MILOGU-370445 format. One record per residue (C-alpha): residue in three letters; x, y, z. Coordinates in steps of 0.05 Angstrom, whole numbers, padded with zeros to 5 digits, always signed. Example, Ala and Ser with C-alpha at 12.3 -4.5 7.8 and 13.67 -1.06 7.14 Angstrom:
! residues 2
ALA+00246-00090+00156;SER+00273-00021+00143;
This chain:
! residues 609
MET-00600-00416+00097;MET-00640-00478+00078;ARG-00702-00482+00028;VAL-00745-00543+00021;LYS-00786-00541-00041;LEU-00846-00603-00044;LEU-00849-00620-00107;CYS-00917-00672-00111;GLY-00950-00707-00063;ILE-01000-00764-00065;SER-01074-00754-00035;LYS-01094-00799+00019;GLU-01021-00826+00027;LEU-00968-00778+00054;THR-00908-00796-00005;LEU-00875-00730-00017;HIS-00811-00712-00064;ILE-00766-00669-00032;LEU-00705-00636-00059;LEU-00665-00594-00003;TYR-00624-00548-00033;LYS-00565-00511+00021;VAL-00544-00447-00001;ILE-00488-00417+00024;ARG-00498-00337+00023;GLU-00449-00316-00004;VAL-00419-00238-00021;TYR-00415-00236-00100;GLU-00410-00181-00144;VAL-00455-00163-00211;SER-00420-00111-00267;VAL-00434-00085-00329;GLN-00379-00076-00381;ASP-00374-00022-00426;SER-00400-00033-00500;THR-00372-00007-00567;VAL-00422-00006-00623;PRO-00423+00018-00701;ILE-00489+00077-00706;LYS-00547+00047-00733;ASN-00530-00023-00710;THR-00553-00074-00656;ALA-00519-00058-00592;LEU-00501-00122-00545;ILE-00487-00102-00465;ARG-00473-00165-00419;CYS-00483-00171-00357;HIS-00430-00210-00312;VAL-00450-00254-00259;PRO-00394-00298-00221;SER-00402-00375-00237;SER-00400-00393-00160;VAL-00470-00367-00158;SER-00495-00368-00237;SER-00533-00443-00219;TYR-00581-00396-00182;VAL-00582-00324-00191;GLN-00605-00298-00261;VAL-00609-00234-00291;SER-00686-00216-00284;ALA-00676-00131-00309;TRP-00645-00074-00337;LEU-00652-00010-00305;THR-00627+00062-00352;ASP-00609+00117-00303;ASP-00669+00156-00331;GLY-00715+00102-00297;LEU-00735+00059-00357;THR-00736-00008-00332;ILE-00725-00072-00377;LEU-00754-00136-00357;ALA-00707-00198-00383;HIS-00758-00257-00397;ASP-00773-00306-00449;ASN-00843-00283-00463;HIS-00842-00214-00442;GLY-00755-00182-00456;TYR-00784-00130-00506;SER-00788-00050-00494;GLY-00826-00025-00555;SER-00785-00049-00612;LYS-00715-00012-00583;TYR-00695-00055-00534;GLN-00689-00138-00516;ALA-00673-00166-00464;PHE-00658-00240-00444;SER-00646-00290-00387;THR-00576-00301-00415;GLY-00550-00243-00387;THR-00555-00191-00449;LEU-00582-00139-00478;HIS-00599-00125-00543;VAL-00607-00046-00562;ALA-00627-00030-00638;SER-00619+00015-00686;VAL-00563+00051-00637;GLU-00564+00135-00652;GLN-00524+00174-00621;LEU-00563+00191-00568;ASP-00573+00129-00542;GLY-00495+00143-00514;ASN-00519+00185-00463;ARG-00555+00134-00428;ARG-00530+00089-00374;TYR-00547+00016-00361;ARG-00537-00027-00305;CYS-00567-00095-00288;GLN-00620-00130-00233;VAL-00603-00197-00221;THR-00643-00249-00175;ASN-00632-00304-00123;MET-00682-00358-00160;LEU-00679-00400-00084;THR-00686-00337-00034;LYS-00712-00288-00095;GLU-00658-00231-00063;LYS-00655-00180-00114;VAL-00573-00149-00120;VAL-00554-00105-00174;SER-00491-00083-00213;ILE-00443-00041-00179;GLY-00434+00015-00232;TRP-00462+00035-00300;GLY-00444+00011-00366;ASN-00437+00057-00414;LEU-00453+00048-00491;LYS-00398+00081-00539;VAL-00430+00096-00608;VAL-00372+00104-00661;GLU-00386+00128-00739;PRO-00341+00077-00781;THR-00303+00109-00834;ASN-00292+00050-00885;ASN-00354-00009-00904;GLN-00339-00054-00857;LEU-00361-00138-00871;PRO-00405-00155-00816;ARG-00380-00203-00762;VAL-00436-00234-00712;ILE-00422-00221-00642;GLN-00417-00289-00596;GLU-00482-00309-00560;PRO-00500-00380-00534;SER-00516-00433-00587;VAL-00569-00468-00551;TRP-00628-00449-00536;GLU-00684-00486-00491;VAL-00752-00459-00483;TRP-00815-00501-00453;GLU-00871-00517-00500;GLY-00933-00465-00508;LYS-00875-00410-00492;THR-00842-00356-00539;ALA-00771-00379-00564;ARG-00722-00318-00575;LEU-00660-00337-00617;PRO-00615-00275-00617;CYS-00575-00253-00675;VAL-00526-00187-00674;ALA-00478-00175-00719;HIS-00439-00109-00728;GLY-00422-00073-00796;HIS-00424-00028-00840;PRO-00468-00002-00870;SER-00513-00037-00817;PRO-00534-00106-00834;GLN-00592-00136-00849;TYR-00613-00211-00820;TYR-00655-00272-00844;TRP-00669-00327-00822;TYR-00663-00404-00844;ARG-00682-00466-00822;ASP-00646-00525-00836;THR-00685-00592-00845;GLY-00631-00640-00873;GLY-00589-00593-00908;GLN-00653-00562-00932;LEU-00665-00483-00917;THR-00732-00452-00908;LEU-00733-00378-00898;MET-00769-00366-00832;ASP-00801-00302-00856;THR-00849-00336-00899;VAL-00878-00378-00841;ARG-00934-00369-00796;LYS-00912-00355-00728;PHE-00839-00332-00746;THR-00818-00277-00742;VAL-00754-00238-00743;VAL-00740-00171-00699;ASP-00678-00126-00702;GLY-00646-00196-00712;THR-00676-00240-00673;LEU-00726-00302-00698;VAL-00781-00297-00650;ILE-00826-00368-00656;HIS-00890-00360-00609;LYS-00925-00417-00577;VAL-00864-00463-00594;SER-00880-00547-00592;VAL-00837-00600-00606;ALA-00838-00603-00691;ASP-00802-00523-00673;SER-00746-00557-00643;GLY-00678-00563-00699;LYS-00625-00527-00726;TYR-00637-00447-00749;ILE-00587-00406-00777;CYS-00575-00331-00778;PHE-00541-00295-00841;ALA-00517-00224-00827;ASN-00503-00191-00895;ASN-00494-00120-00921;SER-00457-00091-00990;VAL-00389-00118-00970;GLY-00414-00186-00947;GLU-00444-00230-00892;ASP-00432-00274-00830;LYS-00467-00326-00804;VAL-00486-00363-00740;ASP-00519-00435-00718;ARG-00571-00433-00665;LEU-00598-00508-00634;LEU-00671-00497-00607;ARG-00692-00554-00555;ILE-00765-00559-00537;ARG-00769-00566-00461;VAL-00837-00619-00453;PRO-00877-00615-00389;LEU-00856-00684-00345;LYS-00914-00726-00349;VAL-00900-00789-00311;GLU-00951-00852-00316;VAL-00956-00925-00280;VAL-00982-00975-00323;THR-00991-01050-00297;THR-01019-01110-00325;LYS-01063-01108-00266;ARG-01076-01078-00199;VAL-01105-01138-00157;VAL-01060-01195-00164;ARG-01064-01265-00143;SER-01013-01291-00098;GLY-00962-01328-00140;GLU-00979-01296-00196;GLU-00933-01246-00246;VAL-00941-01165-00257;SER-00908-01119-00294;LEU-00910-01043-00284;ASN-00882-00999-00333;CYS-00868-00926-00319;SER-00893-00881-00380;MET-00871-00817-00394;SER-00876-00758-00440;THR-00797-00752-00452;ALA-00739-00780-00442;PRO-00715-00792-00373;LYS-00641-00783-00347;SER-00662-00828-00282;VAL-00707-00872-00261;VAL-00722-00893-00184;TRP-00765-00936-00162;VAL-00799-00939-00090;LYS-00854-00978-00056;ASP-00884-00950+00005;GLN-00831-00903+00010;ARG-00770-00939+00006;ARG-00727-00953-00052;ILE-00738-01023-00080;VAL-00675-01060-00078;PRO-00689-01118-00141;ASP-00675-01190-00116;HIS-00691-01260-00144;ARG-00768-01244-00147;ILE-00765-01173-00160;ARG-00731-01158-00225;ARG-00715-01087-00256;VAL-00721-01111-00335;SER-00700-01035-00356;GLN-00702-00973-00312;THR-00769-00962-00338;HIS-00798-01032-00339;LEU-00799-01071-00261;LYS-00830-01137-00256;ILE-00848-01180-00197;LEU-00853-01257-00218;VAL-00880-01286-00153;PHE-00930-01244-00119;GLN-00941-01243-00051;ARG-00980-01211+00009;GLU-00911-01165+00029;ASP-00917-01142-00047;SER-00985-01106-00038;GLY-00980-01028-00026;ILE-00955-00970-00072;TYR-00907-00963-00124;GLN-00875-00903-00151;CYS-00829-00883-00212;TYR-00796-00813-00202;VAL-00773-00790-00266;TYR-00706-00745-00268;ASN-00692-00703-00333;ASP-00645-00642-00343;TRP-00704-00586-00318;GLU-00743-00621-00270;SER-00769-00695-00235;SER-00842-00720-00225;GLN-00870-00786-00207;ALA-00937-00827-00216;HIS-00956-00884-00173;VAL-01005-00938-00172;GLN-01030-00989-00118;LEU-01026-01063-00122;ASP-01066-01101-00067;LEU-01076-01173-00060;LYS-01133-01216-00087;GLU-01165-01248-00023;GLU-01199-01319-00040;MET-01217-01373+00011;PRO-01177-01439-00019;THR-01216-01489-00062;PHE-01192-01556-00081;ILE-01171-01571-00144;ARG-01151-01641-00139;ILE-01174-01695-00076;PHE-01156-01764-00068;PRO-01206-01824-00057;ASP-01223-01871-00010;GLN-01174-01932-00024;ILE-01166-02010-00013;HIS-01100-02025-00015;MET-01043-02100+00001;PRO-00996-02094+00042;SER-00929-02076+00022;GLN-00952-02033-00040;LEU-00938-01953-00055;VAL-00993-01914-00042;SER-00987-01834-00066;LEU-01036-01790-00039;HIS-01046-01721-00075;CYS-01082-01655-00053;SER-01082-01592-00096;ALA-01116-01524-00080;SER-01112-01449-00109;GLY-01126-01399-00063;SER-01100-01325-00047;PRO-01052-01317-00007;LEU-01027-01386-00028;PRO-01052-01432+00016;GLN-01010-01477+00057;ILE-01038-01557+00056;SER-01025-01594+00121;TRP-01034-01678+00125;THR-01072-01718+00193;LEU-01082-01789+00208;ASP-01145-01791+00243;GLY-01136-01725+00270;GLU-01073-01723+00288;GLN-01019-01690+00252;LEU-00983-01742+00194;SER-00917-01757+00223;GLU-00858-01776+00175;SER-00808-01836+00177;ARG-00766-01866+00139;ARG-00836-01898+00092;VAL-00875-01842+00102;LYS-00855-01771+00065;THR-00892-01709+00046;GLY-00874-01650+00005;ASP-00899-01599-00036;TYR-00892-01552-00102;VAL-00925-01488-00133;HIS-00960-01526-00200;LEU-00952-01468-00265;ASP-01020-01455-00259;GLY-01016-01432-00189;SER-01040-01477-00154;VAL-01005-01503-00094;VAL-00994-01590-00101;SER-00983-01633-00034;TYR-00973-01704-00025;VAL-00960-01768+00019;ASN-00917-01820-00003;ILE-00916-01880+00034;THR-00870-01941+00014;ASP-00880-02028+00033;LEU-00950-02001+00061;ALA-00962-02038+00134;VAL-01035-02047+00164;SER-01018-01996+00217;ASP-01013-01951+00155;GLY-01084-01950+00149;GLY-01134-01903+00174;LEU-01171-01837+00148;TYR-01125-01793+00122;GLY-01146-01710+00119;CYS-01103-01661+00083;GLU-01127-01586+00098;ALA-01106-01514+00062;ARG-01116-01457+00097;ASN-01086-01388+00082;ASP-01102-01314+00111;VAL-01175-01318+00083;GLY-01203-01392+00098;THR-01194-01465+00107;VAL-01222-01528+00063;SER-01209-01597+00091;HIS-01218-01667+00055;SER-01213-01739+00085;ALA-01209-01806+00052;ARG-01198-01877+00087;ILE-01143-01905+00061;ASP-01153-01986+00081;VAL-01109-02042+00087;PHE-01117-02115+00083;GLY-01103-02143+00141;PRO-01126-02163+00213;PRO-01156-02105+00261;PHE-01109-02060+00280;ILE-01114-02002+00334;ARG-01057-01939+00340;PRO-01041-01925+00416;MET-01081-01865+00432;GLY-01062-01805+00483;ASN-01097-01792+00548;LEU-01152-01744+00541;THR-01160-01678+00586;VAL-01221-01635+00582;VAL-01261-01578+00618;ALA-01330-01594+00647;GLY-01381-01574+00614;THR-01339-01577+00537;THR-01354-01630+00482;VAL-01306-01688+00473;THR-01290-01730+00414;ILE-01259-01800+00422;ARG-01235-01828+00348;CYS-01208-01895+00354;PRO-01155-01892+00302;VAL-01176-01960+00273;SER-01132-02002+00210;GLY-01138-02061+00179;TYR-01184-02081+00122;PRO-01244-02117+00127;ILE-01267-02093+00191;ASP-01335-02112+00219;ARG-01350-02068+00277;THR-01314-02016+00315;TYR-01336-01988+00378;VAL-01322-01945+00446;GLU-01344-01983+00513;LYS-01334-01961+00587;SER-01336-02005+00645;GLY-01367-02064+00593;SER-01417-02019+00571;LYS-01412-02000+00491;LEU-01426-01918+00477;PRO-01468-01897+00464;TYR-01517-01911+00526;GLY-01531-01839+00549;ASP-01570-01770+00525;ARG-01502-01737+00526;GLN-01467-01789+00484;SER-01473-01795+00403;ILE-01440-01835+00350;ASP-01436-01818+00275;GLN-01426-01859+00212;ARG-01351-01863+00222;GLY-01354-01893+00292;ILE-01334-01822+00322;VAL-01373-01812+00387;ARG-01375-01751+00418;ILE-01393-01746+00498;HIS-01430-01673+00511;ASN-01434-01628+00566;VAL-01377-01672+00597;ARG-01386-01687+00667;LYS-01337-01715+00724;GLU-01376-01773+00724;ASP-01353-01793+00655;GLU-01277-01790+00673;GLY-01254-01862+00673;ILE-01213-01915+00618;TYR-01246-01922+00558;ARG-01223-01983+00513;CYS-01225-01974+00428;VAL-01245-02048+00405;ALA-01255-02070+00335;THR-01260-02140+00306;ASN-01268-02176+00235;GLY-01309-02231+00217;ARG-01253-02284+00221;GLY-01258-02268+00297;GLU-01190-02222+00304;LYS-01199-02171+00353;ALA-01162-02102+00363;GLU-01172-02065+00430;ARG-01133-01995+00450;PRO-01147-01960+00523;LEU-01148-01889+00539;VAL-01154-01844+00602;LEU-01206-01796+00597;LYS-01193-01737+00656;VAL-01251-01679+00672;VAL-01221-01619+00702;THR-01270-01558+00725;ALA-01249-01491+00699;PRO-01233-01433+00760;MET-01296-01387+00779;ILE-01289-01324+00810;SER-01340-01291+00856;PRO-01350-01225+00841;PHE-01309-01173+00875;SER-01323-01091+00874;PHE-01290-01030+00920;SER-01334-00983+00956;GLU-01362-00928+00923;ASN-01348-00869+00967;LEU-01271-00874+00972;GLU-01238-00821+00991;GLU-01167-00792+00995;GLY-01128-00823+01060;MET-01178-00880+01067;ARG-01158-00954+01070;SER-01187-01004+01016;SER-01179-01080+01012;ILE-01216-01136+00959;ILE-01220-01204+00959;CYS-01215-01245+00901;SER-01241-01323+00921;VAL-01242-01378+00873;ILE-01311-01417+00894;ALA-01307-01467+00842;GLY-01244-01503+00796;ASP-01194-01555+00804;PRO-01125-01548+00842;PRO-01080-01513+00838;ILE-01096-01449+00825;SER-01055-01400+00804;LEU-01076-01329+00834;THR-01045-01257+00793;TRP-01061-01189+00807;TYR-01074-01138+00751;ARG-01080-01060+00761;ASN-01101-01028+00690;GLY-01069-01096+00649;ARG-00998-01089+00686;LEU-00977-01139+00731;LEU-00978-01128+00809;LYS-00923-01160+00848;GLU-00930-01171+00928;THR-00869-01135+00941;SER-00908-01068+00911;PRO-00891-01013+00964;ASP-00957-00985+00967;ILE-01005-01046+00949;GLN-01008-01106+00987;ILE-01022-01170+00961;VAL-01044-01231+01017;PRO-01051-01300+01004;ILE-01104-01325+01043;THR-01109-01397+01014;ASP-01097-01437+00960;PHE-01165-01406+00941;VAL-01166-01339+00969;SER-01124-01276+00950;SER-01129-01210+00977;LEU-01105-01132+00958;ILE-01101-01086+01007;ILE-01086-01011+01009;ASN-01074-00974+01070;HIS-01071-00912+01045;VAL-01118-00893+00990;SER-01094-00837+00938;ARG-01122-00803+00876;HIS-01067-00849+00831;HIS-01094-00918+00857;SER-01161-00902+00818;GLY-01161-00954+00758;ASN-01184-01033+00740;TYR-01160-01082+00790;THR-01165-01164+00754;CYS-01151-01218+00797;PHE-01131-01281+00743;ALA-01147-01343+00764;SER-01112-01405+00722;ASN-01111-01483+00726;ASN-01091-01539+00688;ALA-01168-01537+00652;ALA-01179-01468+00631;ALA-01160-01390+00655;THR-01212-01341+00681;ASN-01216-01268+00712;TYR-01258-01212+00737;THR-01247-01138+00745;ALA-01271-01084+00790;THR-01259-01014+00783;MET-01234-00966+00836;VAL-01256-00892+00838;VAL-01218-00848+00894;LYS-01248-00781+00893;GLY-01200-00717+00923;ARG-01205-00673+00984;ASP-01220-00621+00930;LEU-01272-00643+00894;ILE-01298-00671+00964;ASP-01300-00601+00984;SER-01330-00574+00935;LEU-01396-00631+00938;
């Protein structure tokens, strides 16, 4: 059989600590042996449980042949002042008389996992003898170590046989100093058993029982250990952590653990170069990252129980902010130039570099790099050696993380004649805005402008230019296509120019289509997707409920009519054809789609209308 015990959980998170006990049903026998006791002494009767099942089978009660039941429990193991039953499997019968020998005893055990109860196979007899000579007290062996939960009642047994019947005295041994327990509150002695009510940790320690009579004495030591309920708490330096910061987690508990297990999001934590286990109760994350966010738990185990506590760590999200930027600069050729941008943010931002709006390319002379500063910011740099006139331009740095982006740009000018770096051709979609940025270097530069067919821009309402000479053409049309030239001049009459080609393409436009509203099973249906605008070549594809339809579909025909028209045909409509049909059209400029819904009525529905 299998028993599952759920020990703990966390509200709102499905985090369960599960212990699995596999119990093999084993046939076992419990027995009670006869016991001999001198008259007026305390009898000790033992219940024998096989060691193979003793870890989960406990003595729960004693039964007599005349109907008396004596429960075995740390707090309630009394039956008047005559009987004391202990969970260790012993029964004490105080001040035995001859009549007690007429009563027989058997024990009952309980399987703590299945709650199944078993009684001993036979009865135990109590043999009462009357000594003819005086006898020195002899303490009967019982467990020397007793463990009791805090707040419960502790009972430390002491049984000795002798004649005359022994008297019992209990002392507490505190560093060799003995204190008589009869004089201390909450301590009582019942027929040799020391009873301590509502025990606390302060009650743990060594106790000594002395049993004496007129012949002599014997003694025995008992060690009392107090079990403290395991209380666990995760203490952290912070719960909302910035990217790159260090965070410590401490597992605080009410008693010393036997073992501690750290778990994140229900998976055991494996330490690495960033996550270190300083001790079994101390976890440290050196450089916090987004993937470190989550629920951290420490599971604590001792000899008796387990417990857990948790804490949630979240990444503090902050948009990047520049800490250091570079200004506009003017340099002589052959110099060394170093540009720096540093930014903070959470998650830690990534910094990229551009030159005149294009990604900065590294070369033998141009190198980029970055590092994380001690204050948690990212420092990025560009180093340019043997500076050339062609290195001039508008340099930009952009810091980006998942929260946002911030950018900065400044001109780096180099003394020399005008120079314009090569520009790639531009392809734009009609109706949008195009930006023409002339990548000019050299210093000083008197004029920078853009011209088309000999005319300087702007020369129309749809054109504009800003203070940096960047030209924008709004609501681009086909007539804007052509060759544009960037021109730069200086006061010495030196001039540089560079052409670029602007191509304007038209995005596809689909004419709306729809299915018949009265489609019934068995009918035929077709729709036509017609692209009424857009530059060729145009690609047409069909989708049903988001899945691509192929021309080889068994019951759906896709028929290309022209390069701009496609037909979808279903010769025999059934209810499973119902759904959303999408025509997807694309060219080099853009892509668009149009969707129509087909609803097919079943025959049974039609007949009922």
